[in-house]
One Martini backbone bead per residue (centre of mass of N, CA, C, O) as a GRO file, in nm:
protein
  427
    1MET     BB    1   0.094   0.037   0.025
    2ASN     BB    2   0.063   0.357  -0.033
    3THR     BB    3   0.029   0.669   0.084
    4SER     BB    4  -0.240   0.749  -0.056
    5GLU     BB    5  -0.398   0.493   0.026
    6TRP     BB    6  -0.366   0.525   0.331
    7LEU     BB    7  -0.511   0.802   0.349
    8SER     BB    8  -0.779   0.720   0.222
    9ARG     BB    9  -0.854   0.511   0.434
   10GLY     BB   10  -0.842   0.694   0.683
   11VAL     BB   11  -1.058   0.895   0.589
   12ALA     BB   12  -1.292   0.691   0.558
   13ILE     BB   13  -1.301   0.609   0.859
   14LEU     BB   14  -1.358   0.917   0.965
   15ARG     BB   15  -1.615   0.931   0.842
   16PRO     BB   16  -1.955   0.985   0.944
   17ASN     BB   17  -2.126   0.786   0.738
   18SER     BB   18  -2.099   0.510   0.901
   19GLY     BB   19  -2.345   0.642   1.092
   20LYS     BB   20  -2.611   0.637   0.942
   21LYS     BB   21  -2.912   0.770   0.924
   22GLN     BB   22  -3.228   0.648   0.952
   23PRO     BB   23  -3.529   0.605   0.896
   24PRO     BB   24  -3.807   0.599   1.040
   25VAL     BB   25  -3.997   0.396   1.216
   26PRO     BB   26  -4.288   0.279   1.195
   27ALA     BB   27  -4.574   0.365   1.371
   28SER     BB   28  -4.804   0.332   1.580
   29ALA     BB   29  -5.077   0.437   1.700
   30GLY     BB   30  -4.966   0.688   1.926
   31GLU     BB   31  -4.665   0.654   1.842
   32PRO     BB   32  -4.354   0.722   1.824
   33ALA     BB   33  -4.096   0.768   1.640
   34ILE     BB   34  -3.799   0.580   1.544
   35GLU     BB   35  -3.460   0.634   1.557
   36THR     BB   36  -3.177   0.506   1.382
   37ILE     BB   37  -2.849   0.357   1.397
   38ALA     BB   38  -2.615   0.239   1.176
   39GLU     BB   39  -2.394   0.013   1.239
   40PRO     BB   40  -2.100  -0.079   1.171
   41ALA     BB   41  -1.925  -0.327   1.080
   42SER     BB   42  -1.749  -0.559   1.244
   43ARG     BB   43  -1.435  -0.639   1.277
   44SER     BB   44  -1.203  -0.846   1.276
   45THR     BB   45  -0.913  -0.917   1.433
   46ARG     BB   46  -0.752  -0.957   1.176
   47GLU     BB   47  -0.816  -0.678   1.054
   48ARG     BB   48  -0.720  -0.505   1.297
   49LEU     BB   49  -0.421  -0.608   1.314
   50ALA     BB   50  -0.367  -0.489   1.004
   51ALA     BB   51  -0.414  -0.213   1.093
   52ARG     BB   52  -0.390   0.151   1.186
   53LEU     BB   53  -0.693   0.215   1.244
   54ARG     BB   54  -0.965   0.285   1.413
   55GLN     BB   55  -1.287   0.247   1.474
   56ARG     BB   56  -1.540   0.391   1.638
   57GLN     BB   57  -1.636   0.107   1.797
   58GLU     BB   58  -1.342   0.072   1.894
   59ALA     BB   59  -1.146   0.041   2.176
   60LEU     BB   60  -0.892  -0.078   2.045
   61SER     BB   61  -0.623  -0.030   1.895
   62PRO     BB   62  -0.419  -0.192   1.687
   63ARG     BB   63  -0.171  -0.162   1.869
   64VAL     BB   64  -0.303  -0.263   2.136
   65LEU     BB   65  -0.406  -0.529   2.023
   66ARG     BB   66  -0.127  -0.646   1.958
   67ARG     BB   67  -0.022  -0.633   2.249
   68THR     BB   68  -0.241  -0.811   2.376
   69LEU     BB   69  -0.182  -1.061   2.209
   70ALA     BB   70   0.112  -1.096   2.300
   71GLU     BB   71   0.037  -1.142   2.601
   72LEU     BB   72  -0.135  -1.396   2.552
   73GLN     BB   73   0.082  -1.564   2.403
   74ALA     BB   74   0.291  -1.563   2.640
   75ILE     BB   75   0.132  -1.757   2.826
   76VAL     BB   76   0.163  -2.009   2.590
   77ASP     BB   77   0.451  -2.040   2.585
   78PRO     BB   78   0.644  -2.329   2.550
   79LYS     BB   79   0.914  -2.199   2.696
   80VAL     BB   80   0.744  -2.175   2.950
   81SER     BB   81   0.642  -2.211   3.251
   82GLU     BB   82   0.382  -2.249   3.458
   83VAL     BB   83   0.460  -2.018   3.646
   84GLU     BB   84   0.507  -1.800   3.428
   85GLY     BB   85   0.236  -1.823   3.292
   86GLY     BB   86   0.073  -1.743   3.547
   87ARG     BB   87   0.202  -1.464   3.584
   88ARG     BB   88   0.105  -1.349   3.312
   89ALA     BB   89  -0.196  -1.393   3.363
   90ALA     BB   90  -0.212  -1.202   3.608
   91GLY     BB   91  -0.145  -0.945   3.448
   92VAL     BB   92  -0.394  -0.954   3.263
   93ALA     BB   93  -0.605  -0.955   3.493
   94GLN     BB   94  -0.532  -0.671   3.593
   95TRP     BB   95  -0.610  -0.526   3.336
   96TYR     BB   96  -0.904  -0.628   3.319
   97ALA     BB   97  -1.005  -0.491   3.585
   98ARG     BB   98  -0.957  -0.190   3.442
   99ALA     BB   99  -1.131  -0.236   3.215
  100THR     BB  100  -1.353  -0.186   2.992
  101PRO     BB  101  -1.611  -0.338   2.843
  102ASP     BB  102  -1.496  -0.300   2.551
  103GLN     BB  103  -1.211  -0.406   2.612
  104ARG     BB  104  -1.302  -0.685   2.701
  105ARG     BB  105  -1.428  -0.764   2.431
  106ASP     BB  106  -1.164  -0.761   2.276
  107CYS     BB  107  -1.041  -0.990   2.441
  108TRP     BB  108  -1.244  -1.207   2.366
  109GLN     BB  109  -1.191  -1.199   2.060
  110LEU     BB  110  -0.904  -1.292   2.076
  111MET     BB  111  -0.958  -1.564   2.226
  112SER     BB  112  -1.155  -1.670   1.998
  113GLU     BB  113  -0.984  -1.605   1.711
  114GLN     BB  114  -0.652  -1.654   1.796
  115PHE     BB  115  -0.711  -1.960   1.949
  116VAL     BB  116  -0.667  -2.191   1.725
  117ALA     BB  117  -0.656  -2.457   1.556
  118ASP     BB  118  -0.466  -2.600   1.324
  119PRO     BB  119  -0.593  -2.680   1.020
  120GLN     BB  120  -0.367  -2.858   0.896
  121THR     BB  121  -0.331  -3.049   1.133
  122VAL     BB  122  -0.623  -3.148   1.141
  123ARG     BB  123  -0.642  -3.262   0.852
  124ALA     BB  124  -0.411  -3.464   0.877
  125ALA     BB  125  -0.527  -3.622   1.122
  126GLN     BB  126  -0.794  -3.699   0.989
  127ALA     BB  127  -0.675  -3.861   0.754
  128GLN     BB  128  -0.520  -4.064   0.931
  129PHE     BB  129  -0.767  -4.175   1.077
  130ALA     BB  130  -0.933  -4.268   0.831
  131ALA     BB  131  -0.704  -4.469   0.733
  132ALA     BB  132  -0.699  -4.636   1.025
  133VAL     BB  133  -0.960  -4.759   1.008
  134GLY     BB  134  -0.943  -5.103   1.101
  135THR     BB  135  -0.667  -5.080   1.231
  136PRO     BB  136  -0.407  -5.095   1.461
  137ASP     BB  137  -0.382  -4.757   1.432
  138GLU     BB  138  -0.648  -4.622   1.531
  139ALA     BB  139  -0.597  -4.530   1.823
  140ALA     BB  140  -0.351  -4.347   1.768
  141ALA     BB  141  -0.497  -4.164   1.559
  142GLU     BB  142  -0.710  -4.059   1.749
  143VAL     BB  143  -0.521  -3.919   1.947
  144GLN     BB  144  -0.398  -3.723   1.738
  145TYR     BB  145  -0.665  -3.588   1.663
  146ARG     BB  146  -0.738  -3.479   1.941
  147ARG     BB  147  -0.483  -3.306   1.976
  148ALA     BB  148  -0.524  -3.126   1.719
  149THR     BB  149  -0.812  -2.997   1.829
  150VAL     BB  150  -0.663  -2.850   2.039
  151SER     BB  151  -0.664  -2.544   2.163
  152PRO     BB  152  -0.487  -2.274   2.288
  153ARG     BB  153  -0.724  -2.177   2.463
  154ARG     BB  154  -0.711  -2.396   2.677
  155ARG     BB  155  -0.430  -2.322   2.783
  156LEU     BB  156  -0.503  -2.038   2.866
  157LEU     BB  157  -0.712  -2.113   3.083
  158GLN     BB  158  -0.520  -2.283   3.257
  159ARG     BB  159  -0.329  -2.049   3.334
  160PHE     BB  160  -0.541  -1.882   3.483
  161SER     BB  161  -0.631  -2.113   3.693
  162ALA     BB  162  -0.353  -2.130   3.860
  163ASN     BB  163  -0.448  -1.907   4.016
  164PRO     BB  164  -0.604  -1.826   4.301
  165GLY     BB  165  -0.823  -1.630   4.121
  166GLY     BB  166  -0.884  -1.777   3.842
  167ILE     BB  167  -1.164  -1.906   3.862
  168ARG     BB  168  -1.318  -1.649   3.931
  169PHE     BB  169  -1.236  -1.493   3.679
  170LEU     BB  170  -1.365  -1.688   3.465
  171VAL     BB  171  -1.655  -1.694   3.568
  172ASP     BB  172  -1.700  -1.386   3.541
  173MET     BB  173  -1.637  -1.363   3.244
  174ARG     BB  174  -1.869  -1.546   3.139
  175ALA     BB  175  -2.097  -1.382   3.262
  176GLU     BB  176  -2.031  -1.122   3.094
  177LEU     BB  177  -2.056  -1.264   2.807
  178GLN     BB  178  -2.346  -1.382   2.765
  179PRO     BB  179  -2.517  -1.125   2.649
  180HIS     BB  180  -2.328  -1.131   2.364
  181LEU     BB  181  -2.382  -1.394   2.193
  182LYS     BB  182  -2.617  -1.321   2.001
  183ALA     BB  183  -2.469  -1.065   1.860
  184ASP     BB  184  -2.180  -1.246   1.886
  185ARG     BB  185  -2.070  -1.538   1.743
  186ARG     BB  186  -1.754  -1.521   1.785
  187LEU     BB  187  -1.780  -1.599   2.105
  188ARG     BB  188  -1.850  -1.905   2.109
  189ALA     BB  189  -1.575  -2.041   2.134
  190LEU     BB  190  -1.514  -1.940   2.419
  191ASP     BB  191  -1.769  -2.040   2.561
  192VAL     BB  192  -1.740  -2.345   2.497
  193GLU     BB  193  -1.462  -2.381   2.625
  194MET     BB  194  -1.547  -2.299   2.912
  195GLU     BB  195  -1.766  -2.510   2.952
  196TYR     BB  196  -1.581  -2.751   2.925
  197MET     BB  197  -1.384  -2.683   3.154
  198PHE     BB  198  -1.598  -2.658   3.382
  199SER     BB  199  -1.704  -2.952   3.364
  200THR     BB  200  -1.433  -3.051   3.486
  201TRP     BB  201  -1.373  -2.866   3.737
  202PHE     BB  202  -1.706  -2.910   3.829
  203ASP     BB  203  -1.721  -3.178   3.910
  204VAL     BB  204  -1.892  -3.350   4.154
  205GLY     BB  205  -1.632  -3.499   4.261
  206PHE     BB  206  -1.510  -3.193   4.356
  207LEU     BB  207  -1.744  -3.150   4.550
  208ASP     BB  208  -1.899  -3.000   4.832
  209LEU     BB  209  -2.118  -3.098   5.084
  210ARG     BB  210  -2.319  -2.847   5.254
  211ARG     BB  211  -2.451  -2.724   5.535
  212ILE     BB  212  -2.689  -2.459   5.587
  213SER     BB  213  -2.717  -2.237   5.859
  214TRP     BB  214  -2.771  -2.006   6.104
  215ASP     BB  215  -2.460  -2.065   6.202
  216SER     BB  216  -2.351  -1.955   5.972
  217PRO     BB  217  -2.209  -1.732   5.810
  218ALA     BB  218  -2.339  -1.433   5.721
  219SER     BB  219  -2.219  -1.423   5.431
  220LEU     BB  220  -2.363  -1.687   5.344
  221VAL     BB  221  -2.658  -1.611   5.402
  222GLU     BB  222  -2.658  -1.367   5.207
  223LYS     BB  223  -2.632  -1.543   4.951
  224LEU     BB  224  -2.910  -1.670   4.969
  225ILE     BB  225  -3.064  -1.407   4.934
  226LYS     BB  226  -2.937  -1.322   4.660
  227TYR     BB  227  -2.989  -1.617   4.492
  228GLU     BB  228  -3.274  -1.651   4.518
  229ALA     BB  229  -3.508  -1.781   4.253
  230VAL     BB  230  -3.808  -1.864   4.357
  231HIS     BB  231  -3.825  -1.738   4.668
  232ASP     BB  232  -3.824  -1.455   4.793
  233VAL     BB  233  -3.651  -1.281   5.032
  234ARG     BB  234  -3.784  -1.055   5.270
  235SER     BB  235  -3.600  -1.141   5.525
  236TRP     BB  236  -3.433  -1.246   5.799
  237ALA     BB  237  -3.676  -1.398   5.914
  238ASP     BB  238  -3.726  -1.566   5.665
  239MET     BB  239  -3.447  -1.702   5.663
  240LYS     BB  240  -3.466  -1.830   5.945
  241ASN     BB  241  -3.709  -2.011   5.879
  242ARG     BB  242  -3.548  -2.175   5.648
  243LEU     BB  243  -3.333  -2.257   5.907
  244ASP     BB  244  -3.477  -2.433   6.080
  245SER     BB  245  -3.518  -2.735   6.242
  246ASP     BB  246  -3.727  -2.830   5.988
  247ARG     BB  247  -3.474  -2.760   5.811
  248ARG     BB  248  -3.289  -2.769   5.493
  249CYS     BB  249  -2.958  -2.668   5.367
  250TYR     BB  250  -2.785  -2.718   5.058
  251GLY     BB  251  -2.446  -2.718   4.914
  252PHE     BB  252  -2.220  -2.656   4.660
  253PHE     BB  253  -1.857  -2.674   4.672
  254HIS     BB  254  -1.551  -2.526   4.584
  255PRO     BB  255  -1.223  -2.513   4.672
  256ARG     BB  256  -1.181  -2.227   4.505
  257LEU     BB  257  -1.494  -2.156   4.636
  258PRO     BB  258  -1.557  -2.176   4.965
  259ASP     BB  259  -1.780  -1.910   4.996
  260GLU     BB  260  -1.946  -2.033   4.733
  261PRO     BB  261  -2.232  -2.129   4.623
  262LEU     BB  262  -2.336  -2.290   4.332
  263ILE     BB  263  -2.569  -2.451   4.484
  264PHE     BB  264  -2.908  -2.464   4.629
  265VAL     BB  265  -3.123  -2.632   4.872
  266GLU     BB  266  -3.463  -2.646   4.994
  267VAL     BB  267  -3.602  -2.801   5.299
  268ALA     BB  268  -3.900  -2.963   5.420
  269LEU     BB  269  -4.012  -3.110   5.718
  270MET     BB  270  -4.284  -3.348   5.717
  271ASP     BB  271  -4.615  -3.530   5.745
  272SER     BB  272  -4.664  -3.420   5.444
  273ILE     BB  273  -4.779  -3.311   5.150
  274ALA     BB  274  -4.753  -3.021   4.999
  275ASP     BB  275  -4.995  -2.767   4.844
  276SER     BB  276  -4.817  -2.517   4.956
  277ILE     BB  277  -4.602  -2.244   5.031
  278THR     BB  278  -4.719  -2.088   5.272
  279PRO     BB  279  -4.644  -2.269   5.529
  280LEU     BB  280  -4.332  -2.263   5.466
  281LEU     BB  281  -4.330  -1.922   5.490
  282ASP     BB  282  -4.434  -1.921   5.783
  283GLU     BB  283  -4.304  -1.756   6.057
  284ALA     BB  284  -4.538  -1.847   6.278
  285ALA     BB  285  -4.488  -2.131   6.250
  286ALA     BB  286  -4.449  -2.428   6.376
  287PRO     BB  287  -4.243  -2.665   6.405
  288THR     BB  288  -4.176  -2.967   6.317
  289ASP     BB  289  -4.186  -3.282   6.430
  290LEU     BB  290  -3.921  -3.484   6.371
  291MET     BB  291  -4.051  -3.758   6.475
  292LYS     BB  292  -4.296  -3.716   6.237
  293ALA     BB  293  -4.127  -3.713   5.994
  294THR     BB  294  -4.191  -3.831   5.633
  295THR     BB  295  -4.131  -3.558   5.463
  296ALA     BB  296  -3.956  -3.418   5.179
  297VAL     BB  297  -3.956  -3.075   5.073
  298PHE     BB  298  -3.865  -2.945   4.767
  299TYR     BB  299  -3.888  -2.576   4.714
  300SER     BB  300  -3.576  -2.497   4.635
  301ILE     BB  301  -3.355  -2.404   4.354
  302SER     BB  302  -3.018  -2.249   4.315
  303ASN     BB  303  -2.829  -2.082   4.107
  304THR     BB  304  -2.528  -1.854   4.125
  305GLN     BB  305  -2.365  -1.896   3.836
  306ALA     BB  306  -2.361  -1.769   3.523
  307GLY     BB  307  -2.073  -1.890   3.434
  308LEU     BB  308  -2.213  -2.204   3.473
  309ARG     BB  309  -2.358  -2.243   3.230
  310GLY     BB  310  -2.421  -2.593   3.152
  311VAL     BB  311  -2.357  -2.687   3.439
  312SER     BB  312  -2.435  -2.974   3.617
  313PHE     BB  313  -2.597  -3.010   3.960
  314GLY     BB  314  -2.893  -3.071   4.058
  315ASP     BB  315  -2.923  -3.382   4.051
  316SER     BB  316  -2.687  -3.443   4.246
  317LEU     BB  317  -2.782  -3.279   4.484
  318ILE     BB  318  -3.049  -3.420   4.543
  319LYS     BB  319  -2.933  -3.707   4.582
  320ARG     BB  320  -2.742  -3.634   4.815
  321VAL     BB  321  -2.960  -3.525   5.007
  322VAL     BB  322  -3.130  -3.775   5.032
  323GLU     BB  323  -2.909  -3.947   5.163
  324SER     BB  324  -2.862  -3.761   5.409
  325LEU     BB  325  -3.156  -3.771   5.521
  326LYS     BB  326  -3.173  -4.077   5.567
  327VAL     BB  327  -2.958  -4.079   5.790
  328GLU     BB  328  -3.091  -3.863   5.984
  329PHE     BB  329  -3.401  -3.972   5.874
  330PRO     BB  330  -3.535  -4.282   5.863
  331LYS     BB  331  -3.855  -4.202   5.838
  332LEU     BB  332  -3.818  -4.117   5.561
  333LYS     BB  333  -4.029  -4.182   5.252
  334THR     BB  334  -4.076  -3.892   5.121
  335PHE     BB  335  -3.983  -3.729   4.801
  336VAL     BB  336  -4.044  -3.389   4.714
  337THR     BB  337  -4.176  -3.139   4.496
  338LEU     BB  338  -4.239  -2.776   4.484
  339SER     BB  339  -4.318  -2.674   4.163
  340PRO     BB  340  -4.309  -2.484   3.910
  341ILE     BB  341  -4.465  -2.362   3.583
  342PRO     BB  342  -4.315  -2.144   3.375
  343GLY     BB  343  -4.442  -2.228   3.071
  344LEU     BB  344  -4.758  -2.225   3.080
  345ARG     BB  345  -4.869  -1.942   3.004
  346ALA     BB  346  -4.740  -1.917   2.723
  347TRP     BB  347  -4.875  -2.171   2.612
  348LEU     BB  348  -5.171  -2.085   2.656
  349ALA     BB  349  -5.161  -1.827   2.475
  350LYS     BB  350  -5.132  -2.025   2.211
  351ASN     BB  351  -5.372  -2.266   2.284
  352ALA     BB  352  -5.589  -2.141   2.448
  353PRO     BB  353  -5.861  -2.004   2.525
  354ALA     BB  354  -5.922  -1.676   2.590
  355GLU     BB  355  -6.123  -1.705   2.835
  356LEU     BB  356  -5.918  -1.850   3.024
  357LEU     BB  357  -5.704  -1.623   3.057
  358LYS     BB  358  -5.890  -1.430   3.232
  359LEU     BB  359  -5.875  -1.607   3.503
  360TRP     BB  360  -5.589  -1.521   3.613
  361GLU     BB  361  -5.671  -1.263   3.780
  362ASN     BB  362  -5.865  -1.482   3.982
  363VAL     BB  363  -5.766  -1.771   4.082
  364ALA     BB  364  -5.808  -1.777   4.400
  365ASP     BB  365  -6.145  -1.744   4.363
  366LEU     BB  366  -6.184  -2.018   4.246
  367PRO     BB  367  -6.363  -2.274   4.262
  368GLU     BB  368  -6.316  -2.608   4.248
  369LYS     BB  369  -6.583  -2.651   4.039
  370ASP     BB  370  -6.502  -2.466   3.834
  371PRO     BB  371  -6.487  -2.483   3.496
  372GLY     BB  372  -6.231  -2.312   3.453
  373ARG     BB  373  -6.050  -2.460   3.653
  374VAL     BB  374  -6.079  -2.742   3.531
  375ALA     BB  375  -5.970  -2.664   3.252
  376LEU     BB  376  -5.688  -2.565   3.342
  377MET     BB  377  -5.597  -2.833   3.463
  378GLY     BB  378  -5.612  -2.986   3.195
  379TRP     BB  379  -5.406  -2.814   3.043
  380ALA     BB  380  -5.173  -2.867   3.238
  381ALA     BB  381  -5.163  -3.174   3.198
  382ARG     BB  382  -5.102  -3.160   2.898
  383TYR     BB  383  -4.839  -3.001   2.916
  384LEU     BB  384  -4.684  -3.215   3.094
  385GLY     BB  385  -4.769  -3.495   2.926
  386ARG     BB  386  -4.739  -3.398   2.593
  387GLU     BB  387  -4.537  -3.169   2.578
  388MET     BB  388  -4.267  -3.176   2.346
  389GLN     BB  389  -3.891  -3.175   2.323
  390ASP     BB  390  -3.702  -3.404   2.208
  391GLY     BB  391  -3.866  -3.610   2.411
  392LYS     BB  392  -3.922  -3.371   2.613
  393PRO     BB  393  -4.033  -3.166   2.823
  394LEU     BB  394  -4.112  -2.838   2.775
  395ASP     BB  395  -4.077  -2.786   3.059
  396PRO     BB  396  -3.799  -2.715   3.245
  397VAL     BB  397  -3.875  -2.833   3.525
  398ALA     BB  398  -3.990  -3.100   3.428
  399ARG     BB  399  -3.738  -3.191   3.276
  400PHE     BB  400  -3.556  -3.210   3.523
  401HIS     BB  401  -3.720  -3.405   3.711
  402LEU     BB  402  -3.808  -3.632   3.509
  403GLY     BB  403  -3.505  -3.686   3.417
  404ASN     BB  404  -3.452  -3.786   3.745
  405GLY     BB  405  -3.717  -3.990   3.821
  406ALA     BB  406  -3.970  -3.850   3.841
  407ARG     BB  407  -4.315  -3.766   3.917
  408VAL     BB  408  -4.642  -3.681   3.871
  409GLU     BB  409  -4.863  -3.645   4.135
  410ARG     BB  410  -4.971  -3.330   4.132
  411LEU     BB  411  -5.193  -3.055   4.119
  412ASN     BB  412  -5.165  -2.716   4.245
  413TRP     BB  413  -5.371  -2.469   4.335
  414ALA     BB  414  -5.249  -2.181   4.420
  415ALA     BB  415  -4.947  -2.241   4.560
  416ASP     BB  416  -4.853  -1.928   4.477
  417PRO     BB  417  -4.945  -1.599   4.593
  418SER     BB  418  -4.738  -1.452   4.468
  419PRO     BB  419  -4.657  -1.255   4.213
  420LYS     BB  420  -4.493  -1.477   4.075
  421GLY     BB  421  -4.707  -1.707   4.113
  422ARG     BB  422  -4.950  -1.570   3.953
  423SER     BB  423  -4.823  -1.628   3.668
  424ASN     BB  424  -4.822  -1.945   3.798
  425PRO     BB  425  -5.083  -2.107   3.981
  426MET     BB  426  -4.912  -2.377   3.954
  427ALA     BB  427  -4.748  -2.699   4.120
   0.00000   0.00000   0.00000
């Protein structure tokens, strides 16, 4: 490229018409028109690394981007030791902590696009494996092919994880990355690699099952309040009630995140199957006599780390808790969940008669024999029993529990009178 071409390209990049204003979007009656700005197409990191000037929407200049890539590559330099690689990773993590959200996104794109397996090596190994199928060399060829497909990105993540706060750093990074995946598919490679690594690092065989009680550190109890996803905790008194003598709360913990439950489940010990969440959350109710307890009601389970999405803990946690409760309370014979049906209302909106949907506004007031209530219960039974996706229940909660060996025992009408529960009044 000569000087005049370089100047022409630079001037074109700086021209304001790259963010050209578009005509107003037609508005519905009574609504204002909306003007939009057409964002210029985002360049790949390959294009940006070869450039001289940044475009308007880019956080890091090409020069800084090249320097950042060099620092990331230095972490996985095969000539340096594990200790030195970890030290370099810690330096990048310190920069990342000070970086803006857009600068962090540039870092993600580098990690996603610039740390891929060598395609020529992969093709050669694939061809060698295909030729070896059915011969004594098949196993060795398969191993070589697997090694060839491992990306340097995996080694990069391993070097970050070696530091004391490395696991926390990576889990938080993936949590921050999640909302951007739909708009920027180039980040998928990094996300999938992290999910794969986390599935190994957070295998349930490496996790500790711990009971959380009112006597646990206050900082830990505060995390229960913060992460509770099913029934919002209203107060400290509410939380104390959930940790009373007739309750149990268990969580999975990772040795590298010792003060952070990855997932926790809340259980009420009772003498019968509960048909509503109300008595379980009644702070004034007397505790159940544990000598008479025959039933364990699992009424809430909450994941706490968005960065661990796709890593399964829930089924193992419930099974481990069941075994623990059997040891502590040999008289327990029934283990049930009191679970919401989160996908029901949206499904009814698409499939049920419109007049039935109007009943949702006053579901708690409908008599047991009311035709509308009977009809809704029938539709709910159809939703749970017949609506499938890929051979599994359409509802996510039903899919989770039924996939782990449970069965639908009964439907409970208006089992959760809270605002959240009224959006789906059956459990």
